[in-house]
N, CA, C and O atoms as CSV, one atom per row, in Angstrom:
chain,resi,resn,atom,element,x,y,z
A,1,UNK,N,N,20.074,32.427,-81.168
A,1,UNK,CA,C,19.018,31.636,-81.858
A,1,UNK,C,C,17.699,32.218,-81.466
A,1,UNK,O,O,17.514,32.827,-80.412
A,2,UNK,N,N,16.751,31.981,-82.424
A,2,UNK,CA,C,15.480,32.414,-82.200
A,2,UNK,C,C,14.485,31.436,-81.570
A,2,UNK,O,O,14.527,30.265,-81.948
A,3,UNK,N,N,13.601,31.806,-80.651
A,3,UNK,CA,C,12.637,30.998,-79.938
A,3,UNK,C,C,11.256,31.331,-80.233
A,3,UNK,O,O,10.787,32.433,-79.952
A,4,UNK,N,N,10.551,30.343,-80.830
A,4,UNK,CA,C,9.068,30.686,-80.940
A,4,UNK,C,C,8.284,29.778,-79.968
A,4,UNK,O,O,8.412,28.555,-79.913
A,5,UNK,N,N,7.431,30.549,-79.186
A,5,UNK,CA,C,6.643,29.837,-78.195
A,5,UNK,C,C,5.229,29.590,-78.777
A,5,UNK,O,O,4.581,30.510,-79.276
A,6,UNK,N,N,4.832,28.481,-78.707
A,6,UNK,CA,C,3.390,28.092,-79.196
A,6,UNK,C,C,2.618,27.297,-78.094
A,6,UNK,O,O,3.150,26.574,-77.251
A,7,UNK,N,N,1.328,27.534,-78.227
A,7,UNK,CA,C,0.429,26.812,-77.364
A,7,UNK,C,C,-0.620,26.162,-78.249
A,7,UNK,O,O,-1.299,26.776,-79.073
A,8,UNK,N,N,-0.692,24.768,-77.982
A,8,UNK,CA,C,-1.369,23.890,-78.892
A,8,UNK,C,C,-2.238,22.893,-77.891
A,8,UNK,O,O,-1.687,22.095,-77.133
A,9,UNK,N,N,-3.445,23.028,-77.979
A,9,UNK,CA,C,-4.313,22.187,-77.147
A,9,UNK,C,C,-3.951,22.241,-75.655
A,9,UNK,O,O,-3.934,21.236,-74.945
A,10,UNK,N,N,-3.638,23.583,-75.191
A,10,UNK,CA,C,-3.292,23.888,-73.935
A,10,UNK,C,C,-1.964,23.460,-73.443
A,10,UNK,O,O,-1.688,23.530,-72.245
A,11,UNK,N,N,-1.095,22.998,-74.373
A,11,UNK,CA,C,0.157,22.742,-73.953
A,11,UNK,C,C,1.210,23.683,-74.731
A,11,UNK,O,O,1.084,23.929,-75.930
A,12,UNK,N,N,2.213,24.163,-73.976
A,12,UNK,CA,C,3.230,24.993,-74.415
A,12,UNK,C,C,4.324,24.451,-74.952
A,12,UNK,O,O,4.926,23.613,-74.281
A,13,UNK,N,N,4.801,24.803,-76.242
A,13,UNK,CA,C,5.954,24.347,-76.919
A,13,UNK,C,C,6.936,25.420,-77.291
A,13,UNK,O,O,6.527,26.545,-77.578
A,14,UNK,N,N,8.214,25.122,-77.298
A,14,UNK,CA,C,9.147,26.100,-77.787
A,14,UNK,C,C,9.839,25.429,-79.027
A,14,UNK,O,O,10.174,24.244,-79.025
A,15,UNK,N,N,10.031,26.311,-80.121
A,15,UNK,CA,C,10.640,25.861,-81.382
A,15,UNK,C,C,11.905,26.732,-81.473
A,15,UNK,O,O,11.855,27.962,-81.489
A,16,UNK,N,N,13.023,26.027,-81.530
A,16,UNK,CA,C,14.293,26.801,-81.685
A,16,UNK,C,C,14.905,26.859,-83.165
A,16,UNK,O,O,14.847,25.884,-83.915
A,17,UNK,N,N,15.431,27.942,-83.488
A,17,UNK,CA,C,16.060,28.150,-84.851
A,17,UNK,C,C,17.395,27.631,-84.655
A,17,UNK,O,O,17.818,27.342,-83.535
A,18,UNK,N,N,18.138,27.492,-85.826
A,18,UNK,CA,C,19.658,27.203,-85.812
A,18,UNK,C,C,20.295,28.407,-85.165
A,18,UNK,O,O,19.810,29.531,-85.296
A,19,UNK,N,N,21.426,28.156,-84.439
A,19,UNK,CA,C,22.134,29.321,-83.843
A,19,UNK,C,C,22.649,30.108,-85.014
A,19,UNK,O,O,23.023,29.554,-86.047
A,20,UNK,N,N,22.664,31.527,-84.822
A,20,UNK,CA,C,23.227,32.375,-85.845
A,20,UNK,C,C,24.877,32.205,-85.878
A,20,UNK,O,O,25.415,31.502,-85.022
A,21,UNK,N,N,25.569,32.797,-86.781
A,21,UNK,CA,C,27.021,32.821,-86.717
A,21,UNK,C,C,27.458,33.683,-85.623
A,21,UNK,O,O,26.778,34.671,-85.346
A,22,UNK,N,N,28.533,33.409,-84.967
A,22,UNK,CA,C,29.190,34.245,-83.893
A,22,UNK,C,C,29.721,35.490,-84.543
A,22,UNK,O,O,30.388,35.473,-85.577
A,23,UNK,N,N,29.340,36.721,-83.785
A,23,UNK,CA,C,30.030,37.886,-84.157
A,23,UNK,C,C,30.879,38.361,-83.020
A,23,UNK,O,O,30.614,38.017,-81.868
A,24,UNK,N,N,31.926,39.166,-83.312
A,24,UNK,CA,C,32.837,39.619,-82.295
A,24,UNK,C,C,32.636,41.180,-82.418
A,24,UNK,O,O,32.621,41.815,-83.473
A,25,UNK,N,N,32.471,41.717,-81.042
A,25,UNK,CA,C,32.301,43.245,-81.096
A,25,UNK,C,C,33.670,43.656,-80.362
A,25,UNK,O,O,34.013,43.072,-79.335
A,26,UNK,N,N,34.357,44.579,-80.872
A,26,UNK,CA,C,35.602,45.132,-80.290
A,26,UNK,C,C,35.146,46.367,-79.643
A,26,UNK,O,O,35.014,47.357,-80.364
A,27,UNK,N,N,34.881,46.459,-78.362
A,27,UNK,CA,C,34.488,47.750,-77.796
A,27,UNK,C,C,35.787,48.379,-77.296
A,27,UNK,O,O,36.418,47.848,-76.382
A,28,UNK,N,N,36.214,49.569,-77.921
A,28,UNK,CA,C,37.340,50.294,-77.608
A,28,UNK,C,C,37.090,51.453,-76.753
A,28,UNK,O,O,36.162,52.234,-76.959
A,29,UNK,N,N,37.937,51.560,-75.777
A,29,UNK,CA,C,37.948,52.676,-74.931
A,29,UNK,C,C,38.363,53.912,-75.543
A,29,UNK,O,O,39.465,53.927,-76.090
A,30,UNK,N,N,37.682,54.909,-75.537
A,30,UNK,CA,C,37.967,56.209,-76.089
A,30,UNK,C,C,38.129,57.330,-75.189
A,30,UNK,O,O,38.279,58.478,-75.606
A,31,UNK,N,N,38.103,57.009,-73.914
A,31,UNK,CA,C,37.991,58.051,-72.858
A,31,UNK,C,C,39.417,58.162,-72.207
A,31,UNK,O,O,39.830,57.179,-71.591
A,32,UNK,N,N,40.153,59.220,-72.292
A,32,UNK,CA,C,41.412,59.332,-71.443
A,32,UNK,C,C,41.272,59.419,-70.027
A,32,UNK,O,O,40.269,59.818,-69.435
A,33,UNK,N,N,42.543,58.944,-69.423
A,33,UNK,CA,C,42.432,59.071,-67.945
A,33,UNK,C,C,42.385,60.436,-67.455
A,33,UNK,O,O,42.514,61.370,-68.247
A,34,UNK,N,N,42.198,60.641,-66.129
A,34,UNK,CA,C,42.292,62.050,-65.562
A,34,UNK,C,C,43.497,62.566,-65.810
A,34,UNK,O,O,44.484,61.855,-66.003
A,35,UNK,N,N,43.522,64.088,-65.829
A,35,UNK,CA,C,44.731,64.787,-65.832
A,35,UNK,C,C,45.520,64.817,-64.528
A,35,UNK,O,O,44.979,65.174,-63.482
A,36,UNK,N,N,46.791,64.447,-64.588
A,36,UNK,CA,C,47.668,64.430,-63.325
A,36,UNK,C,C,47.655,65.758,-62.630
A,36,UNK,O,O,47.618,66.801,-63.283
A,37,UNK,N,N,47.682,65.745,-61.399
A,37,UNK,CA,C,47.524,66.991,-60.717
A,37,UNK,C,C,48.621,67.074,-59.666
A,37,UNK,O,O,49.282,66.080,-59.366
A,38,UNK,N,N,48.822,68.352,-59.067
A,38,UNK,CA,C,49.822,68.520,-58.078
A,38,UNK,C,C,51.303,68.356,-58.478
A,38,UNK,O,O,52.143,67.912,-57.695
A,39,UNK,N,N,51.568,68.732,-59.711
A,39,UNK,CA,C,52.924,68.592,-60.274
A,39,UNK,C,C,53.801,69.476,-59.479
A,39,UNK,O,O,53.436,70.613,-59.178
A,40,UNK,N,N,54.960,68.987,-59.124
A,40,UNK,CA,C,55.981,69.809,-58.315
A,40,UNK,C,C,57.383,69.500,-59.014
A,40,UNK,O,O,57.650,68.415,-59.532
A,41,UNK,N,N,58.164,70.496,-58.965
A,41,UNK,CA,C,59.497,70.428,-59.663
A,41,UNK,C,C,60.515,70.973,-58.636
A,41,UNK,O,O,60.289,72.060,-58.104
A,42,UNK,N,N,61.624,70.267,-58.335
A,42,UNK,CA,C,62.657,70.623,-57.345
A,42,UNK,C,C,63.984,70.515,-57.954
A,42,UNK,O,O,64.307,69.451,-58.482
A,43,UNK,N,N,64.817,71.556,-57.931
A,43,UNK,CA,C,66.142,71.426,-58.411
A,43,UNK,C,C,67.013,70.637,-57.541
A,43,UNK,O,O,66.860,70.732,-56.323
A,44,UNK,N,N,67.967,69.822,-58.060
A,44,UNK,CA,C,69.006,69.083,-57.303
A,44,UNK,C,C,70.239,69.400,-57.861
A,44,UNK,O,O,70.743,68.694,-58.735
A,45,UNK,N,N,70.853,70.570,-57.355
A,45,UNK,CA,C,72.099,71.151,-58.044
A,45,UNK,C,C,73.198,70.060,-57.897
A,45,UNK,O,O,73.944,69.906,-58.864
A,46,UNK,N,N,73.371,69.336,-56.867
A,46,UNK,CA,C,74.470,68.443,-56.689
A,46,UNK,C,C,74.404,67.297,-57.741
A,46,UNK,O,O,75.417,66.796,-58.230
A,47,UNK,N,N,73.173,66.934,-58.040
A,47,UNK,CA,C,72.872,65.651,-59.053
A,47,UNK,C,C,72.844,66.360,-60.423
A,47,UNK,O,O,72.857,65.632,-61.416
A,48,UNK,N,N,72.808,67.696,-60.589
A,48,UNK,CA,C,72.602,68.388,-61.800
A,48,UNK,C,C,71.292,67.884,-62.543
A,48,UNK,O,O,71.296,67.503,-63.714
A,49,UNK,N,N,70.217,67.923,-61.760
A,49,UNK,CA,C,69.018,67.337,-62.205
A,49,UNK,C,C,67.850,68.148,-61.624
A,49,UNK,O,O,68.001,68.887,-60.651
A,50,UNK,N,N,66.750,67.991,-62.221
A,50,UNK,CA,C,65.347,68.621,-61.718
A,50,UNK,C,C,64.495,67.404,-61.496
A,50,UNK,O,O,64.273,66.609,-62.409
A,51,UNK,N,N,64.014,67.259,-60.266
A,51,UNK,CA,C,63.081,66.049,-59.834
A,51,UNK,C,C,61.675,66.568,-59.890
A,51,UNK,O,O,61.360,67.612,-59.319
A,52,UNK,N,N,60.810,65.821,-60.596
A,52,UNK,CA,C,59.421,65.961,-60.741
A,52,UNK,C,C,58.573,64.937,-59.989
A,52,UNK,O,O,58.945,63.767,-59.900
A,53,UNK,N,N,57.506,65.348,-59.482
A,53,UNK,CA,C,56.505,64.407,-58.770
A,53,UNK,C,C,55.118,65.056,-58.903
A,53,UNK,O,O,54.930,66.266,-59.030
A,54,UNK,N,N,54.181,64.116,-58.858
A,54,UNK,CA,C,52.771,64.485,-58.943
A,54,UNK,C,C,51.899,63.417,-58.238
A,54,UNK,O,O,52.350,62.318,-57.918
A,55,UNK,N,N,50.784,63.757,-58.043
A,55,UNK,CA,C,49.731,62.871,-57.347
A,55,UNK,C,C,49.445,61.759,-58.332
A,55,UNK,O,O,49.050,62.014,-59.470
A,56,UNK,N,N,49.642,60.533,-57.902
A,56,UNK,CA,C,49.292,59.383,-58.778
A,56,UNK,C,C,47.839,59.222,-59.328
A,56,UNK,O,O,46.893,59.457,-58.576
A,57,UNK,N,N,47.649,58.855,-60.532
A,57,UNK,CA,C,46.196,58.615,-60.928
A,57,UNK,C,C,45.876,57.235,-60.352
A,57,UNK,O,O,46.755,56.429,-60.047
A,58,UNK,N,N,44.528,57.006,-60.217
A,58,UNK,CA,C,44.083,55.735,-59.667
A,58,UNK,C,C,43.343,54.952,-60.654
A,58,UNK,O,O,42.784,53.931,-60.253
A,59,UNK,N,N,43.252,55.298,-61.956
A,59,UNK,CA,C,42.462,54.491,-62.876
A,59,UNK,C,C,43.144,53.171,-63.085
A,59,UNK,O,O,44.368,53.051,-63.146
A,60,UNK,N,N,42.226,52.118,-63.199
A,60,UNK,CA,C,42.851,50.702,-63.282
A,60,UNK,C,C,43.428,50.581,-64.670
A,60,UNK,O,O,44.393,49.831,-64.820
A,61,UNK,N,N,42.950,51.226,-65.678
A,61,UNK,CA,C,43.556,51.052,-66.995
A,61,UNK,C,C,44.772,51.963,-67.271
A,61,UNK,O,O,45.223,52.009,-68.416
A,62,UNK,N,N,45.310,52.675,-66.299
A,62,UNK,CA,C,46.405,53.583,-66.474
A,62,UNK,C,C,47.638,52.758,-66.982
A,62,UNK,O,O,47.947,51.683,-66.469
A,63,UNK,N,N,48.280,53.294,-67.957
A,63,UNK,CA,C,49.462,52.576,-68.373
A,63,UNK,C,C,50.716,53.357,-68.101
A,63,UNK,O,O,51.810,52.795,-68.157
A,64,UNK,N,N,50.595,54.659,-67.802
A,64,UNK,CA,C,51.748,55.356,-67.414
A,64,UNK,C,C,51.596,56.906,-67.582
A,64,UNK,O,O,50.489,57.439,-67.657
A,65,UNK,N,N,52.696,57.549,-67.632
A,65,UNK,CA,C,52.735,59.024,-67.758
A,65,UNK,C,C,53.642,59.586,-68.862
A,65,UNK,O,O,54.616,58.929,-69.229
A,66,UNK,N,N,53.377,60.685,-69.360
A,66,UNK,CA,C,54.290,61.433,-70.365
A,66,UNK,C,C,54.772,62.688,-69.716
A,66,UNK,O,O,53.935,63.382,-69.139
A,67,UNK,N,N,55.935,63.036,-69.739
A,67,UNK,CA,C,56.515,64.188,-69.070
A,67,UNK,C,C,57.048,65.056,-70.265
A,67,UNK,O,O,57.803,64.624,-71.136
A,68,UNK,N,N,56.532,66.410,-70.189
A,68,UNK,CA,C,56.886,67.337,-71.212
A,68,UNK,C,C,57.735,68.405,-70.657
A,68,UNK,O,O,57.589,68.753,-69.485
A,69,UNK,N,N,58.677,68.985,-71.482
A,69,UNK,CA,C,59.481,70.116,-70.966
A,69,UNK,C,C,59.545,71.112,-72.031
A,69,UNK,O,O,59.437,70.725,-73.195
A,70,UNK,N,N,59.707,72.334,-71.771
A,70,UNK,CA,C,59.968,73.427,-72.672
A,70,UNK,C,C,60.740,74.428,-71.958
A,70,UNK,O,O,60.508,74.708,-70.782
A,71,UNK,N,N,61.776,75.046,-72.743
A,71,UNK,CA,C,62.660,75.989,-72.343
A,71,UNK,C,C,62.033,77.236,-72.452
A,71,UNK,O,O,61.576,77.587,-73.540
A,72,UNK,N,N,61.953,77.958,-71.446
A,72,UNK,CA,C,61.375,79.284,-71.256
A,72,UNK,C,C,62.075,80.410,-72.133
A,72,UNK,O,O,61.459,81.406,-72.511
A,73,UNK,N,N,63.250,80.201,-72.391
A,73,UNK,CA,C,64.010,81.061,-73.304
A,73,UNK,C,C,63.760,80.996,-74.698
A,73,UNK,O,O,64.177,81.844,-75.487
A,74,UNK,N,N,63.013,79.897,-75.050
A,74,UNK,CA,C,62.730,79.643,-76.540
A,74,UNK,C,C,61.294,79.705,-76.794
A,74,UNK,O,O,60.493,79.584,-75.867
A,75,UNK,N,N,60.936,79.882,-77.972
A,75,UNK,CA,C,59.515,79.888,-78.563
A,75,UNK,C,C,59.036,78.454,-78.995
A,75,UNK,O,O,57.948,78.265,-79.540
A,76,UNK,N,N,59.869,77.539,-78.729
A,76,UNK,CA,C,59.657,76.128,-79.259
A,76,UNK,C,C,58.544,75.554,-78.308
A,76,UNK,O,O,58.397,75.940,-77.148
A,77,UNK,N,N,57.747,74.557,-78.940
A,77,UNK,CA,C,56.835,73.859,-78.066
A,77,UNK,C,C,57.403,72.940,-77.171
A,77,UNK,O,O,58.554,72.543,-77.352
A,78,UNK,N,N,56.637,72.512,-76.108
A,78,UNK,CA,C,57.062,71.469,-75.195
A,78,UNK,C,C,57.363,70.223,-75.950
A,78,UNK,O,O,56.682,69.911,-76.927
A,79,UNK,N,N,58.411,69.464,-75.510
A,79,UNK,CA,C,58.758,68.191,-75.996
A,79,UNK,C,C,58.623,67.032,-74.973
A,79,UNK,O,O,58.801,67.252,-73.775
A,80,UNK,N,N,58.306,65.789,-75.446
A,80,UNK,CA,C,58.306,64.783,-74.548
A,80,UNK,C,C,59.809,64.469,-74.110
A,80,UNK,O,O,60.731,64.438,-74.926
A,81,UNK,N,N,59.958,64.254,-72.826
A,81,UNK,CA,C,61.222,63.953,-72.438
A,81,UNK,C,C,61.466,62.608,-71.568
A,81,UNK,O,O,62.554,62.145,-71.228
A,82,UNK,N,N,60.151,62.094,-71.292
A,82,UNK,CA,C,60.228,60.830,-70.544
A,82,UNK,C,C,60.247,59.542,-71.484
A,82,UNK,O,O,59.708,59.586,-72.590
A,83,UNK,N,N,60.772,58.594,-71.095
A,83,UNK,CA,C,60.907,57.329,-71.850
A,83,UNK,C,C,59.428,56.702,-72.171
A,83,UNK,O,O,58.472,57.140,-71.532
A,84,UNK,N,N,59.253,55.792,-73.047
A,84,UNK,CA,C,57.943,55.090,-73.110
A,84,UNK,C,C,57.909,54.232,-71.895
A,84,UNK,O,O,58.946,53.843,-71.358
A,85,UNK,N,N,56.706,53.932,-71.457
A,85,UNK,CA,C,56.243,53.040,-70.294
A,85,UNK,C,C,56.783,53.616,-68.953
A,85,UNK,O,O,57.213,52.849,-68.092
A,86,UNK,N,N,56.765,54.898,-68.782
A,86,UNK,CA,C,57.021,55.614,-67.608
A,86,UNK,C,C,55.779,55.416,-66.579
A,86,UNK,O,O,54.745,56.058,-66.765
A,87,UNK,N,N,55.892,54.571,-65.559
A,87,UNK,CA,C,54.742,54.407,-64.777
A,87,UNK,C,C,54.731,54.896,-63.358
A,87,UNK,O,O,53.715,54.815,-62.668
A,88,UNK,N,N,55.907,55.425,-62.900
A,88,UNK,CA,C,55.958,56.024,-61.652
A,88,UNK,C,C,55.437,57.469,-61.665
A,88,UNK,O,O,55.590,58.122,-62.698
A,89,UNK,N,N,54.822,58.030,-60.582
A,89,UNK,CA,C,54.321,59.376,-60.555
A,89,UNK,C,C,55.458,60.274,-60.192
A,89,UNK,O,O,55.283,61.168,-59.363
A,90,UNK,N,N,56.618,60.083,-60.770
A,90,UNK,CA,C,57.858,60.826,-60.583
A,90,UNK,C,C,58.771,60.663,-61.681
A,90,UNK,O,O,58.753,59.655,-62.388
A,91,UNK,N,N,59.653,61.723,-61.865
A,91,UNK,CA,C,60.605,61.670,-63.056
A,91,UNK,C,C,61.707,62.584,-62.658
A,91,UNK,O,O,61.505,63.606,-62.002
A,92,UNK,N,N,63.019,62.150,-63.117
A,92,UNK,CA,C,64.185,63.001,-62.812
A,92,UNK,C,C,64.665,63.451,-64.314
A,92,UNK,O,O,64.929,62.655,-65.216
A,93,UNK,N,N,64.717,64.636,-64.393
A,93,UNK,CA,C,65.178,65.264,-65.592
A,93,UNK,C,C,66.736,65.511,-65.433
A,93,UNK,O,O,67.160,66.545,-64.916
A,94,UNK,N,N,67.532,64.547,-65.886
A,94,UNK,CA,C,68.977,64.673,-65.697
A,94,UNK,C,C,69.590,65.400,-66.971
A,94,UNK,O,O,70.807,65.574,-67.039
A,95,UNK,N,N,68.846,65.768,-67.847
A,95,UNK,CA,C,69.274,66.553,-69.016
A,95,UNK,C,C,69.065,68.084,-68.992
A,95,UNK,O,O,69.343,68.772,-69.974
A,96,UNK,N,N,68.590,68.579,-67.894
A,96,UNK,CA,C,68.268,69.931,-67.687
A,96,UNK,C,C,69.700,70.708,-67.606
A,96,UNK,O,O,70.620,70.222,-66.948
A,97,UNK,N,N,69.823,71.792,-68.222
A,97,UNK,CA,C,70.945,72.643,-68.189
A,97,UNK,C,C,71.080,73.711,-67.231
A,97,UNK,O,O,70.092,74.427,-67.068
A,98,UNK,N,N,72.190,73.962,-66.525
A,98,UNK,CA,C,72.285,74.939,-65.504
A,98,UNK,C,C,72.048,76.221,-66.319
A,98,UNK,O,O,72.383,76.349,-67.496
A,99,UNK,N,N,71.401,77.214,-65.527
A,99,UNK,CA,C,71.107,78.594,-66.066
A,99,UNK,C,C,69.879,78.601,-67.097
A,99,UNK,O,O,69.570,79.656,-67.652
A,100,UNK,N,N,69.243,77.513,-67.324
A,100,UNK,CA,C,68.009,77.442,-68.089
A,100,UNK,C,C,66.779,77.305,-67.219
A,100,UNK,O,O,66.781,76.517,-66.274
A,101,UNK,N,N,65.755,78.033,-67.508
A,101,UNK,CA,C,64.523,77.886,-66.790
A,101,UNK,C,C,63.617,77.106,-67.652
A,101,UNK,O,O,63.479,77.453,-68.825
A,102,UNK,N,N,62.952,76.027,-67.154
A,102,UNK,CA,C,62.140,75.164,-67.809
A,102,UNK,C,C,60.679,75.171,-67.148
A,102,UNK,O,O,60.457,75.464,-65.973
A,103,UNK,N,N,59.689,74.788,-68.132
A,103,UNK,CA,C,58.386,74.736,-67.763
A,103,UNK,C,C,58.091,73.211,-67.956
A,103,UNK,O,O,58.516,72.653,-68.968
A,104,UNK,N,N,57.413,72.555,-67.064
A,104,UNK,CA,C,57.151,71.076,-67.217
A,104,UNK,C,C,55.742,70.899,-66.992
A,104,UNK,O,O,55.098,71.685,-66.296
A,105,UNK,N,N,55.179,69.767,-67.627
A,105,UNK,CA,C,53.836,69.532,-67.677
A,105,UNK,C,C,53.849,67.924,-67.729
A,105,UNK,O,O,54.849,67.327,-68.125
A,106,UNK,N,N,52.743,67.286,-67.329
A,106,UNK,CA,C,52.608,65.694,-67.561
A,106,UNK,C,C,51.347,65.446,-67.821
A,106,UNK,O,O,50.442,66.203,-67.469
A,107,UNK,N,N,51.158,64.278,-68.510
A,107,UNK,CA,C,49.849,63.799,-68.962
A,107,UNK,C,C,49.835,62.261,-68.642
A,107,UNK,O,O,50.890,61.635,-68.535
A,108,UNK,N,N,48.583,61.665,-68.491
A,108,UNK,CA,C,48.483,60.294,-68.179
A,108,UNK,C,C,48.110,59.545,-69.488
A,108,UNK,O,O,47.539,60.142,-70.400
A,109,UNK,N,N,48.415,58.331,-69.564
A,109,UNK,CA,C,47.951,57.532,-70.841
A,109,UNK,C,C,47.458,56.203,-70.324
A,109,UNK,O,O,47.924,55.668,-69.318
A,110,UNK,N,N,46.519,55.711,-71.041
A,110,UNK,CA,C,45.920,54.430,-70.721
A,110,UNK,C,C,46.391,53.396,-71.704
A,110,UNK,O,O,47.118,53.657,-72.662
A,111,UNK,N,N,45.899,52.131,-71.384
A,111,UNK,CA,C,46.402,51.027,-72.168
A,111,UNK,C,C,45.861,50.945,-73.593
A,111,UNK,O,O,46.318,50.121,-74.385
A,112,UNK,N,N,44.831,51.849,-73.943
A,112,UNK,CA,C,44.390,51.986,-75.299
A,112,UNK,C,C,44.971,53.031,-76.050
A,112,UNK,O,O,44.628,53.229,-77.215
A,113,UNK,N,N,45.961,53.826,-75.383
A,113,UNK,CA,C,46.735,54.973,-76.042
A,113,UNK,C,C,45.961,56.234,-75.914
A,113,UNK,O,O,46.286,57.205,-76.597
A,114,UNK,N,N,44.953,56.290,-75.083
A,114,UNK,CA,C,44.178,57.605,-74.836
A,114,UNK,C,C,45.004,58.497,-73.972
A,114,UNK,O,O,45.386,58.025,-72.901
A,115,UNK,N,N,45.335,59.716,-74.283
A,115,UNK,CA,C,46.145,60.539,-73.497
A,115,UNK,C,C,45.316,61.675,-72.880
A,115,UNK,O,O,44.462,62.271,-73.537
A,116,UNK,N,N,45.583,61.945,-71.648
A,116,UNK,CA,C,44.762,62.970,-70.844
A,116,UNK,C,C,45.313,64.226,-71.215
A,116,UNK,O,O,46.422,64.251,-71.749
A,117,UNK,N,N,44.605,65.393,-70.975
A,117,UNK,CA,C,45.145,66.711,-71.215
A,117,UNK,C,C,46.381,66.945,-70.269
A,117,UNK,O,O,46.436,66.322,-69.209
A,118,UNK,N,N,47.333,67.792,-70.612
A,118,UNK,CA,C,48.480,67.919,-69.762
A,118,UNK,C,C,48.121,68.801,-68.532
A,118,UNK,O,O,47.220,69.639,-68.554
A,119,UNK,N,N,48.902,68.538,-67.467
A,119,UNK,CA,C,48.683,69.146,-66.225
A,119,UNK,C,C,49.172,70.697,-66.455
A,119,UNK,O,O,49.920,71.028,-67.374
A,120,UNK,N,N,48.690,71.496,-65.583
A,120,UNK,CA,C,49.329,72.820,-65.546
A,120,UNK,C,C,50.857,72.843,-65.432
A,120,UNK,O,O,51.451,71.988,-64.776
A,121,UNK,N,N,51.396,73.693,-65.989
A,121,UNK,CA,C,52.882,73.817,-65.994
A,121,UNK,C,C,53.287,74.304,-64.641
A,121,UNK,O,O,52.612,75.019,-63.901
A,122,UNK,N,N,54.565,73.787,-64.400
A,122,UNK,CA,C,55.379,74.216,-63.174
A,122,UNK,C,C,56.765,74.505,-63.640
A,122,UNK,O,O,57.272,73.788,-64.503
A,123,UNK,N,N,57.428,75.544,-63.104
A,123,UNK,CA,C,58.639,75.974,-63.599
A,123,UNK,C,C,59.784,75.788,-62.481
A,123,UNK,O,O,59.644,75.945,-61.268
A,124,UNK,N,N,60.955,75.415,-63.179
A,124,UNK,CA,C,62.143,75.353,-62.311
A,124,UNK,C,C,63.395,75.408,-63.204
A,124,UNK,O,O,63.352,75.231,-64.422
A,125,UNK,N,N,64.590,75.685,-62.455
A,125,UNK,CA,C,65.829,75.851,-63.142
A,125,UNK,C,C,66.845,75.375,-62.216
A,125,UNK,O,O,66.667,75.272,-61.002
A,126,UNK,N,N,68.063,75.050,-62.919
A,126,UNK,CA,C,69.193,74.677,-62.175
A,126,UNK,C,C,70.064,75.894,-62.034
A,126,UNK,O,O,70.258,76.626,-63.003
A,127,UNK,N,N,70.594,76.131,-60.857
A,127,UNK,CA,C,71.557,77.304,-60.797
A,127,UNK,C,C,72.924,77.099,-61.520
A,127,UNK,O,O,73.469,75.999,-61.610
A,128,UNK,N,N,73.409,78.221,-62.011
A,128,UNK,CA,C,74.790,78.222,-62.778
A,128,UNK,C,C,75.787,77.606,-61.634
A,128,UNK,O,O,75.655,77.774,-60.422
A,129,UNK,N,N,76.724,76.920,-62.231
A,129,UNK,CA,C,77.716,76.383,-61.292
A,129,UNK,C,C,78.979,77.086,-61.405
A,129,UNK,O,O,79.929,76.768,-60.690
């Protein structure tokens, strides 16, 4: 509402207008979380898996992480291998094949869907059995 202040005969008055219509502002976050760091990969031959871990992000709006893998014997781009809503700073790749060498990277995602750049890649393989 608008307020008009008047002085008349040494006395101050305030005249108020009718309140305006309410408006809603949807302030959307467009800034991604920080890039995950310290990505480590360790082969677990007995479990036939590769375990990944990284330093956890500390942003309050963090929703989780996305893990990517690419086969170094292929020219194909990295693909997402983590399920939706992965929130732990660790992941087990139980679909890694023995004898294949993989490059892994991870990104962070916030509740507004902003994804960070991917971490530097780390490589690991499962030995042939």
